[in-house]
C-alpha positions as CSV (number, residue, x, y, z in Angstrom):
1,M,77.3,-12.1,9.2
2,N,77.6,-15.8,9.8
3,I,79.2,-18.1,12.4
4,F,81.4,-20.8,10.8
5,T,82.0,-24.1,12.6
6,N,83.6,-27.2,11.3
7,E,80.8,-28.2,8.9
8,K,78.0,-25.7,9.3
9,Q,77.2,-22.1,8.8
10,F,74.8,-20.2,11.1
11,P,73.5,-16.7,10.8
12,L,75.0,-14.6,13.6
13,L,71.8,-12.8,14.6
14,I,69.8,-16.0,14.9
15,E,72.5,-17.5,17.0
16,M,72.8,-14.5,19.3
17,K,69.0,-14.3,19.8
18,E,68.9,-18.0,20.7
19,A,71.8,-17.8,23.1
20,M,70.3,-14.7,24.8
21,R,67.1,-16.5,25.4
22,K,68.9,-19.5,27.1
23,S,71.4,-17.6,29.1
24,K,71.3,-16.3,32.7
25,N,74.5,-14.2,32.3
26,I,75.0,-12.2,29.1
27,N,78.2,-10.3,28.4
28,F,78.8,-8.2,25.3
29,V,82.2,-6.8,24.5
30,V,81.7,-4.7,21.3
31,S,83.5,-1.8,19.7
32,F,80.5,0.2,18.9
33,I,76.7,0.3,19.7
34,K,74.2,1.6,17.2
35,E,70.5,2.1,17.8
36,S,69.7,-0.1,14.9
37,G,71.5,-3.0,16.6
38,V,69.8,-2.4,19.9
39,N,66.5,-2.5,18.0
40,L,67.3,-5.9,16.5
41,L,67.8,-7.4,19.9
42,K,65.0,-5.4,21.8
43,S,62.7,-8.3,22.4
44,D,65.6,-10.6,23.4
45,F,66.9,-8.1,26.0
46,E,63.4,-7.8,27.4
47,F,62.9,-11.6,27.4
48,A,66.3,-12.3,29.1
49,L,65.7,-9.6,31.8
50,N,62.2,-10.9,32.5
51,E,63.7,-14.3,33.0
52,G,66.2,-12.9,35.5
53,A,69.3,-12.8,33.3
54,T,72.1,-10.4,34.1
55,I,73.3,-8.4,31.1
56,K,76.7,-6.5,31.0
57,I,78.0,-4.5,28.0
58,I,81.4,-3.1,27.5
59,T,81.8,-0.7,24.6
60,S,83.8,2.4,23.5
61,D,83.3,5.8,22.2
62,Y,86.2,5.6,19.8
63,L,85.7,7.6,16.6
64,N,82.3,8.7,18.0
65,I,80.7,5.7,16.2
66,T,78.7,4.6,19.3
67,E,75.4,6.4,19.2
68,P,74.3,8.1,22.4
69,N,70.6,7.3,21.7
70,A,71.6,3.6,21.7
71,L,73.2,3.9,25.1
72,F,70.2,5.8,26.5
73,K,67.9,3.1,25.2
74,L,70.0,0.4,26.8
75,L,70.2,2.3,30.1
76,F,66.6,3.4,30.4
77,D,64.5,1.0,28.4
78,F,66.0,-2.2,29.7
79,K,66.5,-1.6,33.4
80,Q,67.5,-4.6,35.6
81,N,66.0,-4.9,39.1
């Protein structure tokens, strides 16, 4: 996926990773969460939390697409103090 602006095109994953590493408050509102997606952002979650960022995620269980293992990983692997 890409982010399109007036003149440039940026890969979404690269932009998300960069934004997460610069932010103090990170909010995700996503339809579904899969373990493969959590794994793509693992080091960025860890970095942001170690830098004191607050991360909030809103998702759904519609159509049972969200994977329970992904939620457990978010809950237990990336605890905020």
